[in-house]
N, C-alpha and C positions, 0 to 999 in steps of 0.2 A: 787803069781804066781812065779814059780821057772823056770827061763830061764838060759840057758847056753850060754855064749858068746863064739862064735867060729868064726874063720876066714873062709872065702870062697874065692875062686879064682875069678878073674874078669870074667872069662868064666862062672862060675856057677852063679854069679850075673846077668849077661847078660841073661842067659837062664831062670832065674826065674823071670825076669822083662820084660813084654812085651814092655815097653817104651825103655829100654836099648837095647832090642833085635832089635827094629825097628831102633834106632839110629846107632847101630853097622852095620846093614844091609845097611843103607844109606852111611855110611863111606866107607864100603867095595866096594859098587857100584861105589861111586865117584872116588875111587882110580883105579878101573877097567876101568872107562871111560877115566881117564887121561892116563892110560897105552895104551889104544886102539888108542888115538890120538897123541901119543908121536912122531910118525913119521912125523907128520905135522909140529911139532915145530922144528925151527932150533936148532941144537945141542947146540950152544952157549947159547941159551935162556932157555933150558929145566930146569935148576936148579932155574929159576926165576918164574916158573909156578907151582902152587900147586892146588890140587883138593880142591874144596869148596863144600858147601852145595848143596843138591838137594831139590827143592821145586816144587813138581809136575813135570811139563814138562820143568822147568827152571833149568839149572845147572849153577853153578857159579865157575869160575876160579879165584884164588887169585894170583895176580901178584906182583912182586917186585917194579915195577916203571911204569911211564907213557910211557917210550920208549918201553918197553915190551908190554904194552897194545896196543900201536899204531900198532905194527907188528902183534900181535895175532888177532886184530881186522880185519886185511886183510884176515886172514885165516879162520874166523868163518864159512862162508858158506860151505867150504869143510869139516870142522870138524863136523858140524851138519849133513850134508849128510852122512858122514862116520858112525857117531854114530847111526843114524836112520837105516842104512843098516845092522848094527850089532844087531838091535832089541830094542835099547833103545829109549824111548819116550822123545826126546829132541826137543822142538819147538824153544828154544833160549838158548844161552850161554851168561850169564851175566859176565862182567869183573869187578873185584874189585881190586884196587890197595891198597896194604897193606902199610899203612903209617909207616915209620920208627919210632921207639920209641925215636931215638935221635934227630929227627927233632923238631924244636921249632915253 
């Protein structure tokens, strides 16, 4: 078998692989959801909130610390209602605090 090794772009790889295409779509949708609810997040906290994975009707937000999680938890009902009004199937938003790599 004579195969030529050639480079392909990430976009080409994504388009040729159903699994990669699906993951790319989920990542894009997660980012779009975060952008949609950005106005609900206090300006000082926006950099501490990252878009996380989508698993069916559950979406995850990744947060920098527990204080951010406490504030975001208060905003969840309005965020979920807003996302549903925009056509996304979001029954719940899960919060995950990202542990610092420097913590022991």
